Every structure is written in structure tokens, then in C-alpha cells.
N, C-alpha and C positions, 0 to 999 in steps of 0.2 A: 303526123300525129305523135309519133314517138319522140321526135326531136322537140316538138312544142311542149311536151309534158315532162320529159325527162332530161335533166342536165347531162346525164351520162350519154344518152343518145344524141343530144345536141352537139356535144364535142365529137362524138364518134362519126356522125354523118355530115357534120357541117365544117369539119376541119381537114387537115392533111393526113389523117390517120388512114392506114391501109384498109381498115374495115369499110370506109366510105366507098371503096371501089370493088368490094366483094359482093357476090350474090348470096353467100351464106356466112353468117357470123356465129362463132362458137362462144356462148356466154358461160364463163366460169364463175363459181362462187354462189350460184343460185340454183334452187331446185326447180324441176319442171312444174310442180304444183304451184310453187310461189310465183314463177314466171307467168303461168296462165292467169292467176289471180290479178296480177298487176297489169298484164296486157289487156285483159278484159276491162279493167278499171279505166285504162287510158282511153279505150274506144267507147265505153258505155257510161262512165262516170259513176258506176256502181261497184261496190266492193263487198263481196259475200264473206264476211268474217265469222269465224267460229273459234272457240278456244283452241281447238286442235290445229287449225291452220294459221293461227295468229303469228307464231314465230316465223314461219315461212314467208308470210306476207310482209312482215316488218323487215326481215333480212333482205328480201328482194327489193322492196321499195327503197331501203337505205342504199343498197348496192347500185341501183339504177337512178338514185337521187330523184325520186318522185315525191316531192314535198307534200303534195295534197293527199296522197295515199298515206303517208306517215301521220299526217294530221288526223285522218279518219281512224287510223289504228290507235292513236293516242286517245281519241274520244271513246273508242270501244273499251279500252282498258279502264278509263275513268269510270265508265258506266258499270263496270263489274267490280271495281276495287273496294275492298272493305279492310278494316284493321286485321281481320283474321287471315285473309288470302293475299295480303299485300306483298309478301316477300318475293314470290315468283315474278310478279309484275314489276317490282322495283329492280330486280335483276335484269329484266329485259330493258327497262327504261334506262338504266345506267349503261348497259352494253351498247345501246343504239342512240344514246344521248337524246332521249325523248323528254325535252325540257318541260313540255306541257304536263306530262304525267308527274314529273318530279315536283313541279310547282303545285299541282293539285294535292299531292301527298303532304307537302308542307302545310297547305291550307287545311287539310283534314285534321292534322295534328293540332294546329293552332286553334282551330275553331271548336275542337272537341277534346281538349287536353285531358280532362278528367276521365273521359271514356277511354282514351288511348292509354292512360296510365294503368288500366286494368289488363292490358294485353302483354303477351310475351315479348313483342317487339320493343315495347317501352322498357321492360326490365333488362333487356339485352343491349339497349342503346349505349353507344360510346359517349363518354363525358363531353367531348368536344361538340358532338351533334346535339346533345341535350342542351348544352349551353346556348346554342344558336336559337333554340325555341324559347328558352327561359328569358333571353334578353330582348325578345320581340314585344313591341307594344300591342301586337295583334293577338297575343295569346289570350284565350278566353277561359276564365275560370270563375266560379262563384265567389271565391275569395282568395287572397294571397295565402292565407293559412292552409287552404285546401291544396294549393300548389306545394307548400312545404310538406304536407302529409303524403303527397304523391312521391316526392323525393325521398322521404323516409323509407318507403317501400323499395325504391330503387337502390338505396344503400344497403338495405337488409338482404336483398337478393344476392349481392356480392360484397361481403363485409370488407374485402380488401380495398374497396373504393374509398372507405373512410380515411385511410391514410394517404391514398394517392390523389383523390379528386375532391375531397370534402370542401376545401376553401374555394377551389375553382368553380364548383357548381353552386354552392350556397351564396357566393358573392352576387349571383344574379337573382336571388330572391329579394323582393322589394319589401323589406321588413317595415319601413315606415307606413305601408298601406295596411298593416295589421293593427287591430285594436290592442290596447295595453293588456287586456285579458289574454288575447291570443299570443302576444309576445311572452307573457309569463309562462304559458303552457309550452311554447317553443323552448324557452330557456331551461325549463325543467325536463325536457325530453331526453331520452337516452341518446339520441343521435348527437345533440349538441354537447352532451357530457363527454362523448367519445371523440368528438371532432375538435382536436386541439387548435386553439386560435380562432375558433368561429364565433365565440361569444361576443366579440366586439361588433360583429354584424348585427346581432340582436340589440346591442347597446345603441346602435344608430337608430333603430326603431323607437326605443324609449326616448332617445334624445329628441327625435322629431316631435313627439307629444309634449315633452318638456318645453322645447323652444316655442311651440305653438301657444302655450300658456303664457310665455314671457314676452315673445316678440314674433317676428317673421322667421320661420325656420330656413335653414340653408337647403335649397332644392338641388338635388343631384338626379342623374338618370334613374337611380334606384328608388326614387320616391315619386316618379311620374306615374300618372294613371295609365292603365293598359288600354289605350285607345289611340289610334293614329289620326282620327278624323275629328276635328272640332265640332261641337254641337251648339245649337242655339239655346241660350238660357234667358228666361224671362223673370224679372223681379217686379212684383206687384205690391206697392205700398198700400196700407189699409186706410190712410187718411182718417185715423181715429174711429173707424167703423168696426164694431165687433162682429159685423156680419161678413166682412171681407178681411180676413187676417193678412198680415204681412207674409208673402209667399215667394218662394223661389222654385220655378218650374223649368224643366229642361225638355227639349224636343229632339227626339231621335229621328232625323230626316230619312234614315235608311228604312226604318219600320213604320214611320208615321205615328209613333206613340209619344204621349206626354207623360212626364214623371214629376210628381210633386216632391222635390228634394228637401224642402224646409218650410216650416210655417210657425209663426208665433203671433201674439195679439198685441205687440207693441204698436202704439199709435205713431206710425212712421209716415212722413210726408216730405215733399221736396227731395226725393231720393235721386242721387246720381251715382253711377257705378263705373268702375274700371276693373281691369284684370291684370294682376301681376303674378307671375309664376303659377298660373292656374288657380290662384285664389281670387275670389270676387271681393273687391273692396267697395263698400257702399257708404258714401257720405249721405247723411240724412238728418232731418230735424225730427226729433221725437216729441210727441205731444203727450204729456203726463196728465192731461185734464186740467180744467180750471184755468186755462190760458197759459200754463207753464210749458214753455218750449225750451229744449236743450239740443245742442249739437251732438251728433253721434257719428262715430266711425265703426262700422260693423264689417267683420271679415267672415266669409263663408268658405269652408274647405270641402270641395267635392270628393275628396278622398275618404272622408269620414262622415260627411253630411252633417257637419256641426258648425255652429256660428259662435262668434266671440266679439264682444265689445272691446274696442281699443281706445287709445287716447283721442278724444274728440278734437275738432278744429278749435282754434283759439277764439274765433269769432262766430257768433250765431249768424247765419246767412241763409237766405232763400233765393230761389231762381238763379243759382250760380252754375258754373260749368266745371267739369272735372276731366282730367286726362292724365295718363301715366306715361312715363318714359324712364326706362331702366328700372331702378329700385325705388323710384320716387313717384308720389301722387301729387298732382298740382290742382289747386282750387282757385278759380278765377272769378272775381267780382261777386255780384249778387245784390241782395237787398237786406237791410236790417229789419227788425220787428216794426220799426216806425216807417218802413217803406222808403228809407233813404238809400239811394243807389251807391254802391261801393266800388272803389278801385283797388281794393285789397287783394293780394295774392298770397296764398300760403302753400308750403311744400311739406308733405309728410314723407319721411324716410321709413320704409317698411322694416329695414334692418335694425334701426335704433328706436323705433316707436316714438319718434319725436317730430314736432311741427316747427317749421321755420318761416318767418315772415320774409317775403321776397319783394323786389322792386315792384311798385304798383303798376296797374294797367296804364296805357297812355291816356285813357279817359275812363271815368266811372261808368260801368255797364252792368246791367242785370239781364237775365234771359238770353245770354249769348250762347254760342256753341263752341266746343273745343274738340279737336281731332289730332291724334298723334300720327305723324308720318315720318318714319325712320327716327332721326334724332331730334326732330323739331315738333312743335305744337302749333297748329293753325287755330286762330280765333276768328269767328265771324259774327257780324250783326250784334243784336242786343239792343236794349233801350238805355238811353242816357238819363241825365238828371231831369230832363223835360218829359221823361216817360215815352218819348217818341222813338220808334225803331231807327236803327242806323244801317248803313250798307258797308260798314267798316270791315276790312279784311286784313288781319295782322298775323305775323309769324313770331312766335316766341322761341328763343334759343335757350333751352334749359342749362346747357353747359356754361354759357356766358351770362345768362340771366338778363338778356337784352331783347328788345322788340324791333321789328322792321315792319313798316307799313307797305302793304301790297295794293294793287289796283282793287278798288271797291266793287262789290256786287252791283248788278243792275238795279235790284230792288232792295230797299231797306226792309229788314225783317227781324223779328224776335221769336223766342220759343220755337226754334227750328232745330234742324239736325244736319250733320255732315257725315259723308261716307267716302272712303278712299277706294277707288276701283280703277285698275289698269292705268296707274300713274296720273290719275285725275281726281280732283276733289269735287264731290257732288254736294250741293246744298239743297236740302229738300224741306218742304213744309214751312210752317211758321205763320206769323201774323204780320201783315205789311202795315205801313203807315196809313193812318186814317185818311180817307178821301181818295185813295188810289183805286181807280175803276177796274178792279179785277173780277167783279161779279162772283165773289166768294172763292176765287182761285188765285194761286200764286205759282209762278213757273219754277221748275227745277233749273238750277244754274250749275254749270260745270266749269271748273277752273283747271286749266292745263298747267301742271307744275313746270313743264319744260319750256313753255312759251310765255307763261304768265298772262294768258289770255282767258277771258270769260266767254262762254257760249250759253245761250238761253235755249231750254228744251221745253217739253210739254208741261202741263200744269198739274198740280195736286190741290186738293181742297185746303184752304187756309184753316188754321186752328192750332191748338196746342199739340206739338208733336215731339217733345223732348224725349229722346231715347227710343223713338219709334222706327228708326231706320238704321240699317247696318249692311256692310258688304259681307256676303256669305255664299260660298259654293258657286262662284261665278255669276252672281246676281246681287242686286240690292234689294233687301227685304223691307217691306212696309207692314207694320202691325197696327191693326185696329182702325179701320174707317178713315183712311187718309186720301181717298179719291172717290170718284163717282160710284163705282160698282162695288167697292169693298164694304164689308160689314164689320161690326166691332169685335167679332170673334174670329176674324179671318186674317191670315197672313198672305200677302201678295208679293210678287216679285216684279221689279222694274228692270228691264233689259236696256242698258244704256245704248247699245248698238242699234236697236230697233226703236228706241224711245217709246216703249210700249209696256203695258202692264199685263200680268196674267196671274191667276189664282194659284197659290202654292200649298196652303194647308189651312185646316179649320181647327180651332181650339176645342177642347171638350166643352160640352154643354154647360152653360152658366159661368163660363170663364171669359170675362171681357178683357180685351187687349188694349182698350182705350187708354188706360192709365199706366201700362207697364213700361219698364225700361229694359233694354236688351243688350246682350253682348254674346261672345262665344267663349266656351271653355271646353276642356276635355272631361268627359264623364264615361265611366265604365258601366254600360247598361247591363252587363252580364254579372256584375257584382250583386250578390244576394241582397245587400242593403238597398241598392238602387232599384232592383227588380220589384221589391215590395212596394215601392212608391208609385207604381203604374196607375195612371188615372183612367178609369173606365168611363166611357161616354154613355151616360144613362139617359 
């Protein structure tokens, strides 16, 4: 039992050591009380821990290399650990390399930074350690300005830090995440006036807002949202209905909560979206009433929950496809107001806010699907000049601006969607060619990029499904009534390995997912601006 549980005893009794032949072994470096605790644990699986015997237990478990006992000791420390009593526990954890405890301490600080900033441990923290937390995307705070206020207290506690560590620490504040009003207050603060050379950091924050008004800002690590996990975002056009405004909603899959990030009454329809540098770019047709339709390019910034109209597409088009690669947004095909099918392709450069006409599609198509995979864009299906769906499958190379034809899908389809999952392209939903006996269903098809082969999988309901599918957190999500059991306010997941569906989430009451388009972005749900947009399910 001793050898099976302890690496120390395994070597002692199972090797050529002299102790393996002795009737009595003298153990040095452990106390009798500590040894009794660990021996009893080895034979019973139970460890009677108290604060008074904790050090003896850890020392003995470490000396005898009983990893399971050390793990229990770590759990016990974690259960007792607070910001007020942490110092003694951290000393023990560092002495015996209790990584589990040290990782928990890091999580405590990152998840409760404002609370931690009220403690003595924060005020005494060394600059290098503080920088480790400030640079993390997992740091939770109600605003970046509040983080700055915490640092102001840290500098006041030891004024010598202003000359020694000011730039080193403040460099890791994400000034672009602050509002212009907050930046103004930071600029006028006593800390910034005393910290020589730090004002250029605030200038970067002002420049971010200025660049947003003029074009696409340069995105650096210091302007990233504090969240390491992408979240689902839903864009709902209003189709000229004042009862359902144009809305941008996000879903926090960790808490199961929905947040309404943006809303307006613009008559938006035929929306397509893509994401570049964590900005949502929405190509749409805006209806100003009286039959007046105009192209629109709208950009949403989840850092400040604000939207901006940019230079629209050169051509008015509906039922088109959109994809992004690098700093460019590509628009493929579509239909004119007179329902003529287009082969036109346009490229929007986010850095220059300009549109460029590109070589046309191999054939005029509307209602096609587009998907970015690494440096290329896949195009599937759509309807041609005869308004009949096609099974075409093409790859567009943005760098060379050329097309290659790939093996076609089994079924012709339009108004469908694609998702990339585990090196395979999945084609889901859509409307097939008239007369195809599918009894209201159309199969999912899977294209293996490595073998260039198609596989037919289970069925989904046929129908309009543009933007209703995407790859997310190890599954493919389906929004709004795309198969037998789903309802219009539900999100389901498709497991490609099992070729099966399961329920994932339900939208708040009165929120239909039938017409939404979706993607993923990073949102800081702990930001006070975002927290206020929480949707209650009444």
C-alpha cells in the first residue's frame, strides 16, 4: 500500500536501496504527527485536516511524494483562502510548489480585481506581478477607468513607484477601452501629470476614437476586449417594421444570459455580416420608405457599444454573400432591384474605407453562401439567371483574385449556410431545386478539405437559413426552427461526429431567431455598459 501510493516508498521498497531489506526504517524530515496523518490517509483515503496540522500534513505528503494527499491539502487551503488571510497560505503554497493553490490565487485576483484592490496585498504588490494581471484578458472590472483608479491608489501608497514603475505599469492599461470623457479625466489626473512620458498612452486612447470616426482603427493588444472566450452575437434586421427594431444581441454561454448591445429603428433588410478585428461589419439594404432602397455598410464596436455608417457598396444588391479575409470584406453576387442576377464582386478595405471592383464570379449567382477558411473563401450554391439553384462549389483566392472550381455538392441549393469544423466544410439548410423529392427536408453535406470529397449526412428542414448556422465551442449551432424539434426562439447544436441534434439555449421571450444572422465576437460582460443591457425573460 505504501509503495502504491507514495513515489518515495516505491523507490525505497522496490529498488536496490538498503531500506528495502531492513525491518525498521528511520524517516527523517517529517514529524510523527504528520507521518500519522499521511499513513492513515494511505490506508483509509481520509485526511483529517485542520489549520493547526496543515503544515505538518503538507510537509510529510511532499516529503513522501503522496500526490493525492497534496491535492487534498490544496483543496483545503482553497476552501479557506480569502484576500485577508491569503499571505500565510501563499507562503506555504510557494514553499511546497502547490500550483493548484497558486492558480486559484491568480483566478481570485483576476475575477475580483476591484475587491482585491482594496486590500493590503494589492498595495504591497510588486510592479512585475501587477503587470502580469493587468496584461491578462481574464481580468474582470466594471470599466477600464476603474482599473486606472485602482492603480492610482497603488502609486499613492508608494510615491517612489511613479519614477520607477510608472510607464511599465500604465502601459498595460487599455486606454482605447475608455470613453473620451474618461480619457479626459485620466489626462487631468495628478498621477498622469507626475508620470513623465505617460501622456502618450492616453493619446492612444483619443486616437482610437478619432480613427473610428474616420476609418478602421489600428488594433493592438492594448485595445482588445478583456475576454478570452468568444461569444455568440445575433443581428436581427427589422425589415422596415417599427415593432421589431434593428438589434444586436449577444449570448453569454457561460451564464446563459442574453444582452441587447445595440438597437435602432432603421429599416434594414438583406443583412449580411462578418467580423474583422472584433468589429462587426454589416452589409445591408436600408429601406427609407416609399420604395427607396440604399446600400449601407454599418460597423458595430463592442468595446463602446456604438455603431457607425461607413461608405456603402457601389452597387445596390440583395441576396448576396459576404466574407472577410485579412483587412478586407468581400461581397459576392446578389440581385438587383429588378431581380436580375449579378456576377459582380466588390472588396472593401477597412483600413482605407474604400471599395474596389474585383473580377466577376464564374457565373452570375444570388442566394449563394460564402465561408472563409484560412486564406481562401469558399462559395457554394446559389441561384443562376434561370432562378434555379445550383450545386456549384468554388474557391476564391483573395491574394490572386482568381477562382478554382471544386467538385459540386450532391444537391443544388440556395439560401443556405456553411460552417467550418475540424478541417471540414459543412453545408446546411437552404432551398433545393423544385421537383426534388425531399419531403420538405434537405441533407447536410460535408466537404473534406484534405481529400476534396463530399459526404451526405442527416437532414434539416428546407427553407431560408442565411446566417443561421456557425461553428461555436466544439459544435455547429442552428438558430430558429431549422429542423423537426426546434422552435423559432431556440438554439440547437449539431454534433458532426454523432450526426445528431440537441437543444442548446432558448432566447428571451418574444425574441424570434428566425430572421437573425449570427457570428462570434469578444464581449466583456463584466463591463458596466454591457451589464446594463441584460435581457430579462418576462
